[in-house]
C-alpha positions in Angstrom: 0.6 8.9 18.2 0.3 5.9 16.0 0.2 6.3 12.2 -0.4 4.1 9.2 -2.3 0.9 8.4 -3.3 -1.0 11.5 -2.7 1.9 13.9 -5.0 2.8 16.7 -4.8 6.2 18.2 -6.6 9.2 19.4 -6.1 12.2 17.2 -4.8 15.4 18.8 -7.0 18.4 19.2 -6.3 20.9 16.4 -7.3 24.4 15.3 -10.0 24.6 12.8 -8.5 27.6 11.1 -5.5 26.0 9.5 -4.6 26.9 5.9 -6.0 24.7 3.2 -4.1 23.1 0.4 -3.9 25.5 -2.5 -6.2 24.6 -5.4 -4.4 23.1 -8.3 -1.5 21.9 -6.2 -0.1 18.6 -7.4 -0.3 15.9 -4.7 2.5 13.3 -4.5 2.9 10.0 -2.7 4.5 10.4 0.7 2.8 13.7 1.5 1.2 14.0 4.9 -2.0 15.8 4.4 -4.1 15.3 7.5 -4.1 17.8 10.4 -6.0 15.4 12.7 -2.9 13.2 13.0 -3.6 10.9 10.1 -0.8 9.9 7.7 -1.8 8.8 4.3 0.5 7.1 1.8 -0.8 8.7 -1.4 -2.7 11.9 -0.6 -6.2 12.1 -1.7 -7.5 14.6 0.8 -6.9 16.7 3.8 -8.9 16.9 7.1 -9.6 20.3 8.7 -11.3 20.0 12.1 -14.7 18.5 11.3 -14.5 19.1 7.6 -12.6 17.4 4.8 -11.2 18.8 1.6 -10.9 16.1 -1.0 -8.3 17.0 -3.6 -9.3 15.6 -7.0 -6.8 14.6 -9.6 -7.1 18.0 -11.4 -6.5 19.9 -8.2 -10.0 20.9 -7.4 -11.2 20.8 -3.8 -14.5 19.3 -2.7 -15.7 20.0 0.7 -17.5 17.2 2.7 -18.7 17.1 6.3 -18.1 14.8 9.2 -20.4 12.0 10.5 -22.1 12.9 13.7 -19.0 14.8 14.8 -17.2 11.5 15.5 -15.2 11.2 12.3 -14.7 12.6 8.9 -16.4 11.1 5.8 -14.0 11.2 3.0 -16.6 11.2 0.2 -17.1 7.6 0.9 -20.2 7.3 -1.2 -18.2 8.4 -4.2 -15.6 5.6 -3.9 -15.7 3.0 -6.7 -16.9 -0.4 -5.9 -14.4 -3.2 -5.2 -15.4 -4.7 -8.7 -14.5 -1.4 -10.3 -11.2 -1.0 -8.4 -10.0 -4.6 -8.9 -10.6 -5.9 -12.4 -10.3 -9.6 -13.2 -10.1 -11.5 -16.5 -9.1 -15.0 -17.3 -8.4 -16.7 -20.6 -9.1 -20.5 -20.3 -7.3 -21.1 -23.7 -4.0 -19.7 -22.4 -4.6 -20.3 -18.7 -3.5 -16.7 -18.0 -5.6 -14.5 -15.7 -5.1 -10.8 -15.2 -5.8 -8.7 -12.1 -5.8 -5.0 -12.9 -5.8 -2.1 -10.3 -8.1 0.4 -11.9 -8.2 3.6 -9.8 -5.6 5.8 -11.6 -7.0 9.1 -10.3 -6.0 7.9 -6.8 -2.9 6.1 -7.8 -4.7 2.8 -7.8 -5.3 2.9 -4.1 -7.5 -0.1 -3.1 -10.2 0.3 -0.4 -10.5 -2.2 2.3 -13.3 -4.0 0.3 -11.2 -4.0 -2.8 -8.3 -5.7 -0.8 -10.8 -8.3 0.3 -11.9 -8.9 -3.3 -8.2 -9.1 -4.3 -7.7 -11.9 -1.7 -10.8 -13.7 -2.8 -9.8 -13.6 -6.5 -6.4 -15.0 -5.8 -7.9 -17.8 -3.6 -10.2 -18.6 -6.5 -7.3 -18.5 -8.9 -5.5 -21.1 -6.8 -8.4 -23.5 -7.2 -9.4 -22.7 -10.8 -8.4 -25.3 -13.3 -8.5 -22.7 -16.0 -5.7 -20.6 -14.4 -2.0 -21.3 -14.4 -0.5 -17.8 -14.4 -1.8 -14.5 -12.7 -0.5 -11.2 -14.1 -1.0 -8.2 -11.8 -0.8 -4.7 -13.3 -2.2 -1.2 -13.0 -4.1 1.3 -15.1 -2.3 4.6 -15.8 1.2 5.7 -15.1 1.7 3.7 -11.8 1.3 0.3 -10.4 0.2 2.2 -7.2 1.4 4.1 -4.2 -0.4 2.3 -1.4 -3.8 1.6 0.2 -6.7 4.0 0.6 -5.7 5.2 4.1 -8.3 8.0 4.3 -10.9 5.2 4.1 -9.1 3.2 6.7 -9.0 6.2 9.1 -12.8 6.4 8.8 -12.8 3.2 10.8 -11.1 4.7 13.7 -14.5 6.0 15.0 -16.6 3.2 13.3 -16.4 -0.3 14.8 -18.8 -1.4 12.0 -16.2 -0.5 9.3 -13.5 -2.4 11.2 -15.8 -5.5 11.6 -16.6 -5.3 7.8 -12.9 -5.4 7.0 -12.5 -8.3 9.3 -15.3 -10.1 7.4 -17.5 -9.9 10.5 -20.2 -7.5 9.4 -23.5 -8.7 10.5 -22.1 -11.0 13.2 -22.8 -10.7 16.9 -19.3 -9.3 17.7 -18.3 -6.2 19.6 -15.0 -4.6 18.3 -12.5 -3.9 21.1 -13.0 -0.3 22.3 -10.6 2.6 22.2 -8.1 2.6 25.0 -7.3 -1.1 24.7 -4.3 -2.5 23.1 -6.6 -4.7 21.0 -8.3 -1.7 19.3 -5.3 -1.3 17.0 -3.7 -4.7 17.4 -6.8 -6.6 16.1 -6.7 -5.0 12.7 -2.9 -5.1 12.6 -2.9 -8.8 13.3 -5.5 -9.3 10.7 -3.2 -7.9 8.1 -0.9 -10.8 8.5 -3.8 -13.1 7.4 -3.9 -13.8 3.7 -7.7 -13.2 3.7 -7.1 -9.6 4.6 -5.6 -8.9 1.1 -2.1 -7.8 2.0 -0.1 -11.0 1.5 -2.5 -13.4 -0.5 0.2 -14.0 -3.1 2.1 -16.0 -0.4 -0.5 -18.8 -0.6 -1.3 -18.6 -4.3 -0.7 -21.9 -5.9 -0.3 -20.5 -9.4 2.5 -18.4 -10.9 2.2 -14.7 -10.2 3.8 -11.9 -12.2 3.8 -8.3 -11.1 4.1 -5.6 -13.9 5.7 -2.7 -12.0 5.8 0.9 -13.3 5.9 4.5 -11.9 5.2 4.4 -8.2 5.4 1.1 -6.5 4.9 2.1 -2.9 3.2 0.8 0.2 0.6 -1.9 -0.4 1.7 -2.2 -4.0 5.3 -2.8 -2.9 3.9 -5.6 -0.7 2.6 -7.3 -3.9 6.0 -6.9 -5.7 7.7 -8.5 -2.7 5.4 -11.5 -2.6 5.1 -12.2 -6.4 7.0 -15.0 -8.1 8.3 -12.7 -10.9 8.5 -9.0 -11.2 9.0 -7.2 -14.5 9.5 -3.4 -14.2 9.7 -0.4 -16.4 13.0 1.6 -16.0 11.1 4.5 -14.4 9.7 2.6 -11.5 10.3 3.7 -7.9 10.1 1.1 -5.1 9.7 1.9 -1.4 7.4 2.8 1.4 6.7 6.4 2.6 6.2 4.9 6.1 10.0 4.8 6.4 10.0 8.6 6.5 7.0 9.3 8.7 6.8 6.1 10.9 9.6 3.6 10.5 8.3 0.2 9.4 5.7 -1.7 7.3 3.9 -5.0 7.3 6.2 -6.7 4.9 9.5 -6.0 6.6 10.6 -9.6 6.8 9.8 -10.4 3.3 11.5 -7.3 2.0 14.7 -8.4 3.7 14.4 -11.8 2.2 13.8 -10.4 -1.3 16.2 -7.4 -1.3 18.9 -8.6 1.1 19.7 -7.3 4.5 22.2 -4.7 3.5 20.2 -3.0 0.7 16.9 -3.1 2.6 18.6 -1.6 5.6 19.6 1.2 3.4 16.0 1.8 2.3 14.7 1.8 5.9 17.4 3.9 7.4 17.5 6.6 4.7 13.9 6.4 3.7 14.9 6.7 0.1 13.0 5.0 -2.7 14.9 2.7 -4.9 15.0 2.9 -8.7 14.4 -0.1 -11.0 18.1 -0.2 -11.6 18.8 -0.3 -7.9 16.3 -3.1 -7.4 17.6 -5.1 -10.3 21.1 -5.0 -8.7 19.9 -6.6 -5.5 18.0 -9.3 -7.5 14.5 -8.0 -6.5 13.5 -7.8 -10.2 13.6 -10.3 -13.0 13.8 -7.8 -15.8 13.9 -4.1 -16.4 12.7 -2.7 -19.8 11.7 0.7 -21.2 8.1 1.7 -20.3 6.8 1.3 -23.9 8.1 -2.3 -23.9 6.7 -3.3 -20.5 3.4 -4.9 -21.3 4.8 -6.9 -24.2 7.6 -8.2 -21.9 5.2 -9.2 -19.2 3.0 -11.0 -21.7 6.1 -12.8 -23.1 6.9 -14.1 -19.6 3.4 -15.0 -18.8 3.1 -17.0 -22.1 6.3 -18.8 -21.4 5.2 -19.8 -17.9 1.9 -20.9 -19.1 3.4 -23.2 -21.7 6.2 -24.6 -19.6 4.6 -27.3 -17.3 1.1 -28.6 -16.4 -1.0 -27.0 -13.7 -0.4 -29.9 -11.4 3.4 -29.4 -11.7 3.0 -25.6 -11.0 0.9 -26.4 -7.9 3.6 -28.7 -6.6 6.4 -26.2 -7.5 4.5 -23.5 -5.6 4.1 -25.7 -2.6 8.0 -26.2 -2.5 8.6 -22.5 -2.6 5.9 -21.8 0.0 7.6 -24.3 2.4 11.0 -22.7 1.7 9.7 -19.3 2.6 8.0 -20.4 5.7 11.1 -22.2 6.8 12.7 -18.7 6.5 10.0 -17.3 8.7 7.8 -15.4 6.3 4.6 -15.7 8.3 6.4 -15.3 11.6 7.8 -12.0 10.2 4.3 -10.9 9.3 3.2 -11.4 13.0 6.2 -9.6 14.2 5.5 -6.6 11.9 1.9 -6.6 13.1 3.1 -6.2 16.7 5.4 -3.3 15.8 2.5 -1.7 13.8 0.5 -1.7 17.0 3.2 -0.1 19.2 3.7 3.2 17.3 2.3 5.3 20.1 5.4 4.5 22.1 7.7 6.3 19.8 9.1 9.6 21.1 10.4 12.2 18.5 13.7 13.8 18.5 13.8 17.6 18.1 14.2 17.7 14.3 12.0 14.7 13.2 9.0 14.9 11.0 6.3 14.4 13.5 2.7 15.5 12.9 2.2 17.1 16.3 4.9 19.6 15.9 4.2 20.3 12.2 0.5 21.0 12.4 0.7 24.7 13.3 2.9 25.5 10.3 0.8 23.6 7.9 1.4 19.9 7.3 1.6 20.0 3.5 4.4 22.5 3.5 6.1 20.7 6.4 6.2 17.4 4.4 7.5 19.2 1.3 10.1 20.8 3.4 11.1 17.5 4.9 11.5 16.0 1.4 13.6 18.9 0.4 16.1 18.1 3.2 17.2 15.1 1.4 19.2 14.9 -1.9 17.0 14.9 -5.0 17.6 11.1 -5.6 16.5 10.3 -2.1 13.1 12.1 -2.4 9.8 10.3 -2.5 7.9 12.2 -5.1 8.6 12.3 -8.8 8.3 16.1 -9.0 10.7 16.6 -6.0 13.2 14.2 -7.5 13.3 16.4 -10.7 14.3 19.5 -8.7 17.8 20.6 -8.1 19.2 19.9 -4.6 
């Protein structure tokens, strides 16, 4: 059974009388909350048969129903628009633009349309003569803990949603059917394209600065890897829950490049998130500061970059670094990761692994919490679990 972004699979048949998540229970990144075989990076809901329980930020449960019995609608009509999720502002006087992830109730999870907007904004910033520096930050306590996977999973039974994400909505195109390799591989391969919104920073011809804080997991960890500079608060956690429930992610090659083989191997093989101090030691970060100094420090760096050299010079500098990274195989690594993303159904579990099939009957939420508790506190994914005694 394949899981995660870009995975095509047929969910297993499950009982409809599974226990629901307790109201008021705090959800944390890395929790597996779907009993139909879906794995979500940041937990905004749980699927029960043909019904969905949406967990709001204050712990309340909102029941929604499935679409025509084919899939589960995760309150899609209530999702913010791409323009609400991805905010953009530029100051022609300073030549500094700011992209802000604005969905704090869902740990700043971007929808597929928001990721497309993100890619378009960065493509525009590359051209814009009024922009020399792009600052990327998040509203709330976290940069973010990954993409909106519940929304992605709605596309499993909806070719129209897949085509829209591929920028082919309205075109005379038939999406590859279930049962074909291309059903999952098409969207996985798309995620290697900068227009998909996963790695657009790789082709940005302006200086990018990521302001990292709190959770920097999944898709948001992609952006930190691809940025030119990363300034982090001392409470930031970096990683990908996929290393616990699946084994890899789309930016594997770049994470090796930016963290170094030895330390990134540790992250993959243990599944543990790295602290800001850990990431500074392996040269992933440019600066670590206390949380209350973070925004001012980022603004200081952005101002210095904007005042240093003309836009033409920055454009040429970025071309140099882009050629350097492509010589190291950045895009090739993206294609390789896309292939692995499409092959997850071939993975067979060992007896004690966290696999959804075996955990369903006992309740997935508890199963994942139990799995996190198997690790030392400083190896756990969620902030609350890390605060507990081992």
